[in-house]
C-alpha positions as CSV (number, residue, x, y, z in Angstrom):
1,M,6.6,30.5,8.8
2,E,8.9,29.1,11.5
3,T,10.2,25.6,11.1
4,S,8.3,24.3,14.2
5,Q,5.0,25.8,12.9
6,A,5.6,24.3,9.4
7,R,6.4,20.9,10.7
8,A,3.4,20.9,13.1
9,L,1.1,21.8,10.2
10,L,2.5,19.2,7.9
11,R,2.0,16.6,10.6
12,R,-1.6,17.6,11.1
13,M,-2.2,17.2,7.4
14,F,-0.6,13.7,7.5
15,D,-2.6,12.7,10.5
16,A,-5.8,13.9,8.9
17,A,-5.0,11.8,5.8
18,I,-4.5,8.7,7.9
19,A,-7.7,9.4,10.0
20,A,-9.9,9.8,6.9
21,A,-9.0,6.3,5.8
22,Q,-9.8,4.5,9.1
23,P,-12.2,1.6,8.5
24,S,-14.1,2.6,11.7
25,L,-15.2,5.8,9.9
26,T,-15.9,4.4,6.4
27,L,-16.9,0.8,6.4
28,A,-20.3,0.7,8.0
29,R,-21.9,2.7,5.2
30,Y,-21.1,-0.1,2.7
31,L,-22.6,-3.1,4.4
32,P,-24.1,-5.7,2.0
33,E,-27.6,-7.2,2.2
34,P,-27.5,-10.2,4.6
35,P,-28.3,-13.7,3.3
36,Q,-32.0,-14.0,2.5
37,S,-32.2,-17.7,3.4
38,P,-32.2,-18.8,7.1
39,R,-29.7,-21.4,6.0
40,G,-27.3,-18.7,4.6
41,R,-24.0,-18.1,6.4
42,T,-22.0,-15.0,6.4
43,I,-18.3,-15.7,6.1
44,V,-15.7,-12.9,6.5
45,I,-12.3,-13.3,4.9
46,G,-9.6,-10.7,4.4
47,A,-5.9,-9.8,4.1
48,G,-3.9,-6.6,4.4
49,K,-2.4,-4.1,6.8
50,A,-5.9,-2.6,7.4
51,S,-7.8,-5.9,7.3
52,A,-8.0,-6.5,11.1
53,A,-9.3,-2.9,11.6
54,M,-11.8,-3.5,8.8
55,A,-12.9,-6.8,10.4
56,Q,-13.4,-5.1,13.7
57,A,-15.5,-2.3,12.1
58,F,-17.6,-4.9,10.1
59,E,-18.2,-7.0,13.2
60,A,-19.4,-4.0,15.1
61,A,-21.9,-3.0,12.4
62,W,-23.1,-6.4,11.2
63,P,-26.6,-7.2,12.6
64,G,-26.5,-11.0,12.2
65,P,-24.3,-14.1,12.8
66,L,-21.0,-14.3,11.1
67,E,-17.6,-16.1,11.2
68,G,-14.4,-15.6,9.5
69,L,-10.6,-15.4,9.2
70,V,-8.5,-12.4,8.4
71,V,-4.7,-12.1,8.2
72,T,-2.8,-8.9,8.9
73,R,0.8,-7.7,9.4
74,Y,2.5,-8.4,12.7
75,G,1.6,-5.7,15.2
76,Y,-1.6,-4.7,13.3
77,A,-4.1,-7.1,15.0
78,V,-7.1,-5.7,16.9
79,P,-9.5,-7.7,19.0
80,C,-12.6,-9.3,17.3
81,Q,-15.2,-11.6,18.9
82,R,-16.3,-13.7,16.0
83,I,-13.6,-13.2,13.3
84,E,-10.3,-14.9,13.9
85,I,-7.3,-12.5,13.3
86,V,-4.0,-14.0,12.3
87,E,-0.7,-12.1,12.1
88,A,2.0,-12.8,9.4
89,A,5.0,-11.2,7.8
90,H,5.2,-8.3,5.4
91,P,6.7,-7.4,3.0
92,V,8.5,-10.8,2.8
93,P,6.1,-13.6,3.5
94,D,6.4,-16.3,6.1
95,T,4.9,-19.6,7.1
96,A,2.2,-18.0,9.2
97,G,0.8,-16.3,6.1
98,H,1.2,-19.5,4.1
99,E,-0.9,-21.4,6.7
100,A,-3.5,-18.7,7.0
101,A,-4.0,-18.7,3.2
102,R,-4.4,-22.4,3.2
103,R,-7.0,-22.3,6.0
104,M,-8.8,-19.5,4.2
105,L,-9.3,-21.6,1.1
106,E,-10.6,-24.4,3.3
107,L,-13.0,-22.0,5.1
108,V,-14.8,-21.0,1.8
109,S,-14.9,-24.5,0.3
110,G,-18.3,-26.1,0.0
111,L,-20.4,-22.9,0.3
112,T,-23.8,-22.7,-1.3
113,E,-25.7,-20.0,-3.2
114,D,-27.5,-19.0,0.0
115,D,-24.2,-18.0,1.6
116,L,-22.5,-14.5,1.7
117,V,-18.7,-14.0,1.6
118,V,-17.5,-10.6,2.7
119,S,-13.9,-10.0,1.5
120,L,-12.0,-7.3,3.4
121,I,-8.9,-6.5,1.4
122,S,-6.3,-3.8,1.8
123,G,-2.7,-3.1,0.7
124,G,-0.1,-5.6,1.9
125,G,-2.3,-8.6,1.3
126,S,-0.1,-10.0,-1.4
127,S,2.7,-10.8,1.1
128,L,0.2,-12.0,3.7
129,L,-1.4,-14.6,1.5
130,P,1.7,-16.4,0.1
131,L,0.2,-19.7,-0.9
132,P,2.2,-20.8,-4.0
133,L,1.2,-22.9,-6.9
134,A,2.2,-26.6,-7.0
135,G,5.9,-26.7,-8.0
136,V,6.7,-23.4,-6.3
137,S,7.9,-23.3,-2.7
138,L,7.4,-20.6,0.0
139,E,11.2,-20.1,-0.2
140,D,10.9,-19.5,-3.9
141,K,8.2,-16.8,-3.3
142,Q,10.3,-15.2,-0.6
143,A,13.3,-14.9,-2.8
144,I,11.3,-13.6,-5.7
145,N,9.5,-11.1,-3.5
146,R,12.9,-9.7,-2.2
147,A,14.1,-9.4,-5.8
148,L,11.0,-7.6,-6.9
149,L,11.2,-5.1,-4.0
150,K,14.8,-4.2,-5.0
151,S,14.2,-4.2,-8.8
152,G,12.4,-0.9,-9.3
153,A,9.3,-2.6,-10.7
154,T,6.0,-0.8,-10.2
155,I,3.4,-2.2,-7.8
156,T,1.3,-3.2,-10.8
157,E,4.2,-5.2,-12.2
158,M,5.1,-6.8,-8.9
159,N,1.6,-7.9,-8.3
160,C,1.3,-9.4,-11.8
161,V,4.2,-11.7,-11.0
162,R,2.8,-12.5,-7.6
163,R,-0.6,-13.4,-9.0
164,H,0.7,-15.9,-11.5
165,L,2.7,-17.8,-8.9
166,S,-0.2,-17.9,-6.4
167,A,-2.8,-20.6,-5.6
168,I,-5.1,-17.9,-4.0
169,K,-4.6,-14.6,-5.8
170,G,-5.8,-13.4,-9.2
171,G,-9.4,-14.4,-8.5
172,R,-8.6,-17.9,-7.3
173,L,-10.0,-17.2,-3.8
174,A,-13.2,-15.9,-5.4
175,A,-13.5,-19.0,-7.5
176,A,-13.2,-21.2,-4.4
177,C,-16.2,-19.3,-2.9
178,H,-18.5,-20.3,-5.8
179,P,-21.5,-20.4,-5.8
180,A,-21.8,-18.0,-2.8
181,R,-22.3,-14.3,-3.2
182,I,-19.2,-12.2,-2.7
183,C,-19.1,-8.6,-1.4
184,N,-15.6,-7.1,-1.8
185,L,-14.9,-4.1,0.5
186,L,-11.5,-2.8,-0.5
187,L,-9.2,-0.2,0.9
188,S,-7.0,1.0,-2.0
189,D,-3.3,1.6,-1.7
190,V,-2.5,1.5,-5.5
191,P,-2.3,4.1,-8.2
192,G,-5.5,4.1,-10.2
193,D,-7.4,2.1,-7.5
194,D,-7.7,-1.0,-9.8
195,P,-9.0,-3.9,-7.6
196,I,-6.8,-6.4,-9.3
197,D,-3.7,-4.6,-7.8
198,I,-5.0,-4.3,-4.3
199,A,-3.4,-7.3,-2.5
200,S,-3.0,-8.9,-6.0
201,G,-6.8,-9.3,-6.4
202,P,-7.6,-12.6,-4.6
203,T,-11.4,-12.1,-5.1
204,V,-11.6,-10.3,-8.5
205,A,-10.9,-11.5,-12.0
206,D,-7.5,-11.1,-13.5
207,P,-7.2,-9.7,-17.1
208,T,-3.4,-10.2,-17.2
209,T,-1.6,-13.4,-18.3
210,R,1.3,-15.6,-17.3
211,H,3.1,-14.2,-20.4
212,D,2.9,-10.7,-18.9
213,A,4.5,-12.1,-15.7
214,L,7.3,-13.7,-17.7
215,D,7.9,-10.4,-19.6
216,I,8.3,-8.5,-16.3
217,I,10.8,-11.0,-15.0
218,R,12.9,-10.6,-18.2
219,R,12.5,-6.8,-18.2
220,Y,14.1,-6.4,-14.8
221,G,16.5,-9.3,-15.1
222,L,15.2,-11.1,-12.1
223,D,17.1,-14.2,-11.1
224,V,14.3,-16.8,-11.0
225,P,14.9,-20.5,-10.7
226,A,14.3,-22.6,-13.8
227,H,11.6,-24.7,-12.1
228,V,9.6,-21.6,-11.3
229,L,9.9,-20.3,-14.9
230,R,8.5,-23.7,-16.0
231,V,5.5,-23.3,-13.7
232,L,4.9,-19.7,-15.0
233,D,5.1,-21.0,-18.6
234,S,2.3,-23.6,-17.9
235,E,-1.4,-23.3,-18.0
236,A,-1.5,-23.8,-14.2
237,A,-0.1,-20.3,-13.8
238,E,-3.1,-18.7,-15.5
239,A,-5.3,-16.8,-13.0
240,I,-9.2,-16.5,-13.2
241,K,-10.2,-14.4,-16.2
242,P,-13.1,-12.0,-16.6
243,G,-16.2,-13.8,-17.6
244,D,-15.4,-17.0,-15.7
245,P,-18.7,-18.7,-14.8
246,R,-17.5,-19.0,-11.2
247,L,-17.4,-15.2,-10.7
248,P,-21.0,-14.0,-11.6
249,R,-22.1,-12.8,-8.1
250,I,-19.4,-10.4,-7.0
251,D,-20.0,-6.8,-5.8
252,T,-16.9,-4.6,-5.3
253,T,-16.7,-1.3,-3.4
254,L,-13.8,0.9,-2.5
255,I,-14.4,2.2,1.0
256,A,-11.3,4.4,1.1
257,T,-8.8,5.7,-1.5
258,P,-5.7,7.8,-1.7
259,R,-7.8,10.7,-3.1
260,M,-10.0,10.7,0.0
261,A,-7.0,10.9,2.2
262,L,-5.5,13.8,0.3
263,E,-8.8,15.7,0.4
264,A,-8.8,15.4,4.2
265,A,-5.3,16.9,4.3
266,A,-6.3,19.6,1.9
267,A,-9.1,20.6,4.3
268,V,-6.5,21.1,7.2
269,A,-4.3,23.2,4.9
270,R,-7.2,25.4,3.8
271,E,-8.2,26.0,7.5
272,A,-4.7,27.2,8.0
273,G,-5.0,29.7,5.2
274,L,-3.0,27.9,2.5
275,A,-3.9,27.5,-1.1
276,V,-4.0,23.8,-2.0
277,H,-2.8,22.3,-5.3
278,L,-3.4,18.6,-5.6
279,L,-0.9,17.3,-8.1
280,G,-2.3,13.7,-8.3
281,D,-3.0,10.6,-6.3
282,A,-1.4,8.1,-8.6
283,I,2.2,9.3,-9.2
284,E,4.6,6.5,-9.9
285,G,8.3,6.3,-11.0
286,E,11.6,6.3,-9.2
287,A,11.3,8.1,-5.9
288,R,14.4,10.2,-6.5
289,D,13.1,11.3,-9.9
290,V,9.8,12.3,-8.4
291,G,11.7,14.3,-5.8
292,L,13.6,16.1,-8.6
293,V,10.4,17.0,-10.5
294,L,8.4,18.1,-7.5
295,G,11.4,20.0,-6.3
296,G,11.4,22.0,-9.5
297,I,7.7,22.7,-9.3
298,A,8.2,23.9,-5.7
299,L,11.0,26.2,-6.7
300,E,8.8,27.7,-9.4
301,A,6.0,28.2,-6.9
302,A,8.3,29.8,-4.3
303,D,9.4,32.4,-6.8
304,H,5.8,33.2,-7.6
305,R,6.0,32.1,-11.2
306,L,3.6,29.1,-10.9
307,F,1.3,29.4,-7.9
308,S,0.5,32.1,-5.4
309,T,1.9,31.5,-2.0
310,P,1.5,30.5,0.8
311,C,0.4,27.2,-0.5
312,V,0.9,23.4,-0.2
313,L,1.5,20.9,-3.0
314,L,-0.2,17.6,-2.2
315,S,0.4,14.3,-4.0
316,G,0.0,10.5,-3.5
317,G,0.8,7.3,-5.4
318,E,3.4,4.7,-5.1
319,T,7.0,5.4,-6.2
320,T,9.7,2.8,-6.4
321,V,13.3,2.5,-5.3
322,T,15.9,0.5,-7.3
323,V,18.2,-0.5,-4.5
324,R,21.8,-0.4,-5.7
325,G,23.6,0.6,-2.5
326,N,23.6,-1.2,0.9
327,G,21.1,1.2,2.5
328,R,17.7,0.3,3.7
329,G,15.7,1.8,0.8
330,G,12.3,3.4,1.6
331,R,10.6,5.3,-1.2
332,N,9.4,8.2,1.0
333,V,12.8,9.0,2.5
334,E,14.5,8.6,-0.8
335,F,12.0,11.0,-2.3
336,L,12.6,13.5,0.5
337,L,16.4,13.2,0.2
338,A,16.3,14.0,-3.6
339,L,13.8,16.8,-2.9
340,A,16.1,18.4,-0.3
341,M,19.0,18.2,-2.7
342,T,16.9,19.9,-5.4
343,L,15.7,22.7,-3.1
344,R,19.3,23.4,-1.8
345,G,17.9,25.0,1.3
346,H,15.5,27.4,-0.3
347,A,14.0,29.5,2.4
348,G,10.3,28.9,3.2
349,I,10.0,25.4,1.8
350,H,9.2,22.5,4.1
351,A,8.0,19.0,3.2
352,L,6.7,15.7,4.7
353,A,6.4,12.4,3.0
354,G,5.2,9.2,4.6
355,D,3.4,5.9,4.0
356,T,-0.1,6.0,5.5
357,D,0.4,2.5,6.9
358,G,3.3,3.7,9.0
359,V,5.9,1.6,7.3
360,D,8.3,3.0,4.6
361,G,9.8,0.1,2.8
362,Q,10.8,-2.5,5.4
363,E,11.3,0.0,8.2
364,E,9.0,0.7,11.1
365,I,9.2,4.3,10.1
366,A,6.5,6.1,8.1
367,G,8.7,8.7,6.5
368,A,10.4,12.0,7.4
369,V,10.4,15.8,7.2
370,I,12.7,18.3,5.6
371,S,13.2,22.0,6.2
372,P,15.4,24.7,4.7
373,D,18.2,23.8,7.2
374,T,18.2,20.0,6.4
375,L,21.3,19.9,4.2
376,R,23.2,22.4,6.4
377,R,22.6,20.2,9.5
378,A,23.7,17.1,7.7
379,W,26.9,18.7,6.5
380,A,27.6,19.9,10.1
381,L,27.4,16.2,11.1
382,G,29.8,15.2,8.4
383,I,27.0,13.5,6.4
384,R,27.1,13.9,2.6
385,P,23.5,13.8,1.3
386,Q,24.7,12.8,-2.2
387,D,26.4,9.7,-0.7
388,A,23.3,8.8,1.3
389,L,21.2,9.0,-1.9
390,A,23.6,7.0,-3.9
391,N,23.6,4.3,-1.2
392,N,19.7,4.3,-0.9
393,D,20.1,5.2,2.8
394,G,17.4,7.8,3.3
395,H,16.4,6.1,6.6
396,G,20.0,6.4,7.9
397,F,20.2,10.1,6.8
398,F,17.0,11.2,8.5
399,A,17.5,9.1,11.6
400,A,20.9,10.9,12.1
401,L,19.1,14.3,11.9
402,G,16.2,13.2,14.2
403,D,13.8,14.0,11.4
404,A,12.1,10.6,10.9
405,V,8.3,10.5,11.2
406,I,7.2,7.5,13.3
407,T,3.5,6.8,13.7
408,G,3.4,3.1,14.8
409,P,0.8,0.9,13.2
410,T,-1.9,3.1,11.7
411,L,-4.3,0.2,10.9
412,T,-5.0,1.6,7.5
413,N,-3.2,1.9,4.1
414,V,-4.0,4.3,1.3
415,N,-0.5,4.6,-0.1
416,D,2.1,7.4,0.1
417,F,1.4,11.0,1.3
418,R,3.5,13.9,0.1
419,A,3.1,17.5,1.2
420,I,5.4,20.4,0.2
421,L,4.6,23.6,2.2
422,I,5.7,26.8,0.5
423,A,5.4,29.8,2.8
424,P,8.2,32.3,2.0
């Protein structure tokens, strides 16, 4: 298969994965029952990269009155008539997110059992609701967030620390809604689809403890101020636990998941005559290590010892990058750089990796593509791939080759997408 054909097919698969997770296609089928009492209000709250699109879809489908407040990433707002959309910073929080979180708690205070709260949560909500506990400043949370992003911690570990420093996450927002009924409509971006890890679970109970958060800080050697450690070691840092009497009326539904997105991509591949092998939707670990492993699998497949070809290997999940160089990080480009070095220009193997939200790490770039000539073109430009990998500079590497994948805001977020096309 020619490089242009392979890249076009990979991009169609990626676009199908993104389209399958659009709230406009999925949310309406999960509407809750409206309030039964004429006094009952419907309040919409939410946070995440997809939350504004979710709010728009909910508003279009909801038959009765409603009001609400949703916070999304800068550039991800869409127009709504009755739900206020606020934009804030991601992945490092800012004052706009802090103020939106404070207002959200105020909005749900004083509700009654006649009221309905619809919580629209997607990935990215942790950074967009940065309301810290007393004794912790926004600047503290910003510094800790930066350290976590560079540490190599998994998303589950990062969110555990975030929850226990928050006045709104880890079920605290749900507790503030009591005694209203809560309907959680979640768009998952985390391995395993555990609701507590989607935006750090503001409206679900938290089974982890502050001691778990302290252990994670020690495990990764994070430089955390002494006053923050004192807060974490206090009862105030404990989130809302399962069985809490303030959380009896909560219904939680996943409206889109990484698996759904991969299945949509698989359909495109099958239409093109490829065998599809789904390797998993919850792969974690260092991005470069995942590139090494999947590269080995791809080489076995290309030599007809593992799968028949032509075929595509699909996978999802959320890898990590421990930033040791002065590059810009990005787990998808780091994966691809390690994959390309493992494949060593093997003929007939192409790949695309990208984040379905359109942002790989802190860059406005979804990911990149590789082909059999990737390393050769880099060497011709005087670029040493091994140096780029050591420097965590996958973004610089693929930008120089013109191989970055740029989608702009996708208005959804179901984690990373990886496709390795083998058509020798």
